[in-house]
C-alpha positions in Angstrom: -0.8 1.8 -24.2 -3.4 -0.1 -22.2 -2.7 -0.3 -18.5 -2.7 -4.1 -18.2 -0.3 -4.7 -21.1 1.9 -1.9 -19.5 1.9 -3.8 -16.2 2.6 -7.1 -18.0 5.5 -5.5 -20.0 6.9 -4.0 -16.8 6.8 -7.3 -15.0 8.3 -9.2 -18.0 11.2 -6.8 -18.2 11.8 -7.0 -14.5 11.7 -10.8 -14.5 14.4 -10.9 -17.3 16.7 -9.1 -14.8 15.4 -11.0 -11.8 14.4 -14.5 -12.9 13.9 -15.4 -9.2 10.6 -13.5 -9.2 7.4 -15.5 -9.8 6.0 -15.7 -13.3 2.4 -14.5 -12.7 2.0 -10.7 -13.0 1.2 -9.3 -9.5 -1.7 -6.9 -8.8 -0.9 -3.3 -9.7 -2.1 -0.5 -7.5 -1.3 3.0 -6.2 -1.1 4.3 -2.6 -3.8 6.7 -1.5 -6.9 8.0 -3.2 -5.6 10.7 -5.5 -2.8 11.1 -8.0 -1.1 13.4 -5.5 -1.3 10.8 -2.7 0.1 8.1 -5.1 3.1 10.2 -6.1 3.9 11.4 -2.6 3.7 8.0 -1.0 5.5 6.3 -3.9 8.4 8.8 -3.3 8.6 7.7 0.3 8.7 4.1 -0.7 11.5 4.7 -3.3 13.4 6.7 -0.6 13.2 3.7 1.8 11.2 5.8 4.3 7.9 4.1 3.8 7.9 0.4 4.7 4.3 0.0 5.9 0.8 0.8 4.9 -2.6 0.5 6.5 -6.0 -0.5 5.1 -9.5 -0.7 6.4 -10.7 -4.2 6.7 -14.2 -2.8 6.1 -13.1 -1.4 2.7 -11.9 -4.9 1.7 -15.2 -6.4 2.8 -17.1 -3.7 0.8 -15.2 -4.2 -2.4 -14.7 -7.9 -2.2 -11.0 -7.5 -2.9 -8.8 -10.2 -1.5 -6.7 -9.4 1.5 -2.9 -9.3 0.9 -0.8 -12.3 2.1 2.7 -12.5 3.3 5.1 -13.1 0.5 2.9 -11.5 -2.1 4.4 -9.0 -4.6 2.6 -5.9 -5.8 3.4 -3.5 -8.6 3.2 0.1 -7.3 1.9 2.7 -9.7 2.5 6.4 -9.7 -0.3 9.0 -9.9 -0.5 8.6 -13.7 -0.9 4.8 -13.4 2.7 4.1 -14.6 4.4 1.1 -12.9 7.3 2.4 -10.8 8.1 -0.1 -8.1 7.6 -3.6 -6.8 7.1 -4.4 -3.1 6.8 -7.7 -1.2 4.5 -8.0 1.8 6.5 -9.2 4.8 4.0 -8.9 7.7 0.3 -8.4 8.3 -1.4 -7.6 11.6 -5.1 -6.6 12.1 -5.8 -4.3 15.0 -8.4 -1.8 16.0 -7.6 1.7 14.8 -7.1 3.0 18.3 -4.5 0.2 18.9 -2.3 0.7 15.9 1.2 0.9 17.4 3.7 3.7 17.2 6.1 1.4 15.4 3.6 1.0 12.5 3.0 4.8 12.3 6.8 5.2 12.0 7.0 2.6 9.3 4.4 4.4 7.2 7.0 7.2 6.9 4.5 10.1 6.7 4.8 13.6 8.3 6.7 13.5 11.6 6.2 9.7 11.7 4.4 9.9 15.1 1.3 8.0 16.0 -0.5 11.3 16.6 0.1 12.4 13.1 -0.7 8.9 11.7 -4.1 8.9 13.5 -5.1 12.4 12.3 -4.2 11.7 8.7 -5.7 8.2 8.5 -9.0 9.2 10.3 -9.4 12.1 7.8 -8.5 9.7 4.9 -11.1 7.1 5.9 -13.8 9.7 6.6 -13.2 11.3 3.1 -12.2 8.3 0.9 -13.5 5.1 2.5 -14.8 2.5 0.1 -17.4 1.3 2.6 -20.6 2.8 4.1 -19.3 2.6 7.7 -16.4 5.0 6.9 -14.4 5.5 10.1 -14.8 4.4 13.7 -12.1 4.5 16.5 -12.4 0.7 16.9 -12.5 -0.2 13.2 -10.3 -3.1 12.1 -7.1 -1.9 10.4 -4.8 -4.1 8.4 -1.3 -3.0 9.2 1.0 -4.2 6.4 4.8 -4.2 6.3 6.6 -4.6 3.1 10.1 -4.4 1.5 11.1 -2.6 -1.7 12.1 -5.2 -4.3 12.5 -2.9 -7.3 14.0 -0.5 -7.8 16.6 -1.7 -5.2 
């Protein structure tokens, strides 16, 4: 089955159970840069541990992808590209990497949930997987996004 029809079918089925959701099919994406990242981070979302994510503003600029907006829904894919969850963006803050707060690191739910761990993992991620030629810098703008799990709930 083609990915887009699978996303459409997933959303259509969910909307039958939840008619309060908007009609347009939201963007579908996976966390991280590898199937392993996608699966591991999805499990944290499904467990309720992960309620935040961070993105490089420079990556958005390089790809031309639109920034998320508060109230926007997203279909979250597993590492195989299968729709598994829906989240709703609840808050967005742009801060320099070195000013990301401890509370955001905790909301991301990874490792021991400390800022020290968050910084090490995210610096490595942006050095290895950044979608822009600038890669990583300590003062790079980071979009800190908070979300809530809408489905499965």
